[in-house]
C-alpha positions, 0 to 999 in steps of 0.5 A: 067323431065329428071330425072323422075322415072319409075313410073313417066314415067308410069303416062306420058304413062297413060296421053297420052293414052298408059296405056296398055304399062305401065307394059312393060316400068316398067319391062324394068326399063325405067325411064326419061333418058332411055325414052329420049334416045329411038331409033326407034328399041327400040320403035318398041320393047317396043310397040310390042305385042304377041298373045296367040299362041306366034306370035309377032305383031309389032305396027301399023304405026299409033301407032308408029307415035303417040308415036314418036310425044309425045316422041318428045314433051317430049324431047323438054320439057326436052331440055327447062328445061335444058336450063332454068336451065343452065344445059348441053344440050348434051345427055348422049351419046354425053358426052360419045363420048367426053370422048371416043375421049378425054379419060382423057385429059379433067381431071383437078383440080384447086383450087378456089379463096378462098385459105384457112382460119382458122375457129377456134382457134385450127387451123382447115383448109378448102380448096375448090377444083374444078373439071372442068365440062365435065370431067371423074372426074365429073362422079366419084364425082357425083356418090352417092355410090362413093362419100359416100365411098370416104368421109368415106375413107378420114375421116378414113385415114386422119381425113379430112371432105370432103363435096361434094354437091349433083349434078345430075350425067348427068348434068356436065356443072357446075364445082364441088366444093369439100370442105375439112376441117381438119389439114392443112397437112392432107388436102394437103394429101387428095388433092394429093390423089384426084389428084392421083385418078382423073389423073389415071382414065381409061375407057373401053367399052365392044364392042369387039366381040372377047374378050367381048362376055360374056359382050356383051351378057349381053348388048343384053339381060339385059335391067335393069340398076340395074346391074350397081349398082351390078357390082359397089358393087362387085368390091368395095367389092374387094376394087376396085373403078369402075363406070359403064354405058351403052351407051343405056339401051336397045341396048348399050354396057357396059362401066367401068371407073376405077382407075389405077396406085398405088392408094388404090382403083386401079384396072387393066383391067386384073383383071376386065376381070378376075372377069367378066368372072370367078366370075360373072354369068347371068342366062337368062329366067327361064320360069314359064308357064301359070303363071296366072293359077298356084296354089295359094300356088305356087303363094304365094311361088313364090312371097315369093321367089321373095320378098326374093331375092329383099330384098337380092338385096337391102341389099347386092347388089351383085345379082339382080333378073330380072323378067317380065310378059307382059300383053299379055303373059301367062308366067313369065321369071325370070333371075339372075345376080351377083356373080356366087355362089349366082346366081347358088344357086338362079337358083337351088332354083327356079328350085326346086320350079318349080319342087315341084309344077309341076302338075302331073297326076298319077294312084292311083293303086286301083282295082275295088273293092277298088274304089267301096268301096271308092265311097260307103263309103268315097265320103264326105271324098274325097271331103274334101281332095280336099277342104283341098288342094284347094290351090294346085289344087288337083283333085281326080278322083276315077272312073278313078283311077287317081289323079292330084296334084303337085309333092310334094303332090303325095305320101301324097295324095295317102297315105291318100286315101289308109288309107281310105281302110287300117286302120294302127296303128303304135306301137313304142318301145324304148330301151336305146342302141346304136343299137337294133337287131331284130332276126328272132325268134322275127320277127316270134313272132310279125307276129304270134301275129298280125295274132291272131288279124286278122292283118298283119305287113307291115314293121318294122323300127328300128331307133337310134337317140340321145335324151335328157335324164334327170336323178336325181343326186345321193345324197346317200353317202352310194351307193355301190362301184360297182354301183358307178363304173358302173355309172362312166363308163356309164357317161364317154361314154357320152362325144362324144354326148355332146350337148347344146340347144340355143333357137331352135338351138343346138350345139354338138361335134363329133369325126368323119368326116363321120357324115351326114351333110348338109354343112361343113364350112372349114377354112384352105387351107389344107381342101380346097385342100382336097375338090378340091377347089383352095384357090387362088380364095378366100372365097366362097360357093362350091357344088360338082356334088354329092351334097356335100356343102362346105363353105370356109372361111379362118381363123386360131386362131394362126394367131391372138394370140397377145392379147385376144381382137384380138383373140376375134374379130377374132373369132366373125368375123369368126363365124358371117360371117359363119352364115350370109353366110349360112343364105343368101345362103341356109337357106331353105335347111340346118339343120345340119351345121358342122365346121371342126376344122383342125389346131385349136388345134395349138393355145397355149391356147386351153381351152380359144379358145374352150370357146371363140368359144362356147360362140360366137356361143351361142351369135349368135344362141341366137340372134333375127336373128337366134333364130328361125332357128332350126339349129344343129351346129356340131364341128368335130374332128379327132383322133389326136385332143383328147385333144382339143375335151376334152376341148370342152367337158368339157366346154359344160358340164359346160354350160349345164343347171343344173335344180333342181338337174337333169343332162341332156345329149344326148344319143342314143335311139333305136326305133322300129316301 
């Protein structure tokens, strides 16, 4: 019973006629352990309700007495169960008090009576070590995450198998027996490693109002125990071994146990404080009002957003989404906790989603004659327009000259209504040239032509973009020298627009850093300093005040040029890490992704480097994970990288599809509409 899940606690509430509080307990992540430790203030908080006007109503004395009665019955059953199973009869808080008072004095490692034995002819050696009960070491070796990673570490470093029996983290009365198997000398090394680890464990409780204000705020407002795993994973990604607890899930303080000294996983208290205060962030209560009545499309996109963040939480465990909606409230509160850059992105994404679907009432801008015309001729079409956007709660009131619609649909709905009054046709002319200039005389001719047919020109747009051109390859050997020269001159200008197509994605190269892109990936400290990024904080995602996105992943090919396998692995890791981070951080807002190539030309074999980079990018974009992203990957070069640029250009040229004797390339096409 003490290890009940949140759902089992919900079943217990239903069985005792407290079903109206099931959702509240679920949102607060109250499992069997948290239920056992509920205090009077906690009970008052979870049983309170809120009226429609926002007034908080405390539970009646009768309700409180009834709940305390069934809670005490639950506690008695838990104690009996623990006694019968010869487990610890003390609660988590009592064990904590013992550890606080005794610190690491109660840590001990002893060998069992069975010293060792050889289990086969090649001399495999086994030895069992015992961690005494009620020690801080027990907390470490009964934590599933720590156990898993320590066993992998011992196997990789010493080739020693470490078997740790499954044991409840809070049942620490029985000793823990760890069995080590391997070469005798290696087993002894593992024993010494474990001893070094356990004898240097320290503890810090974050309850100092002067130095721990930020973490105390987390303690006060975050009731979910999922952030304990988030904290542990963030530090483990930095190769630091920590274990996190909270004295009470609803009203306690956070505690960290960490390895000090000179061990591989050691960490200092200063490092912990710096990470908590500078790299981890908590955004509290982004409110979505009247959530029960929001548009169906908004509800769908909101659910997709929450599910996407929950999947990321399960996969990466570096950011948690915490959300709740009480049955007696009309609003939903969403909070985020985790790595600062991920929290900042999630915060921006949810605010953009809220603003996108915010309902607005605006004027259509029609005069009385136009409104009468619509009411006489287009009532059915206007009704169909409302039906088509029913999921967005669109309302069109022609007589009142207003529309009610989400922010992102306002302009479109107005255009659709106005198109019922004004019939518009768009004519498009295309011209193969980098720029197209329309003179004043040309404007006058077009205006006169429109007037002759009782029309008018609203506007003329000229746009130049690179389109795919497919031309047949010349096969006539008798072609004149002049035509051949002209053809060669034209073809030589195409290199700056070399482009490859991979599934729905493209790869191209540019000789300019002024290209408009959605995010730039930089890999050198020089580029980081140019972007006002302090390299000492390591890799990360950064966004300037004016919206420029930069992903810094430090990498340089000439640092790994000892052999081909090493450089290939280095390139693969760099490309895959870059693509994965973009997919996690900003999938929905990024289409054009630029890679700055600063210093890459210093590699001794530039041609091989260019070929390896392009092949790895093709493999990544063509994989099942990214083939549907529609990304445009751009490699940027400066004027001093002409030779390196040409290497990329030649390789792209050889990789471009050669189809039925036709040459494919991208060239600017000017369109006038």
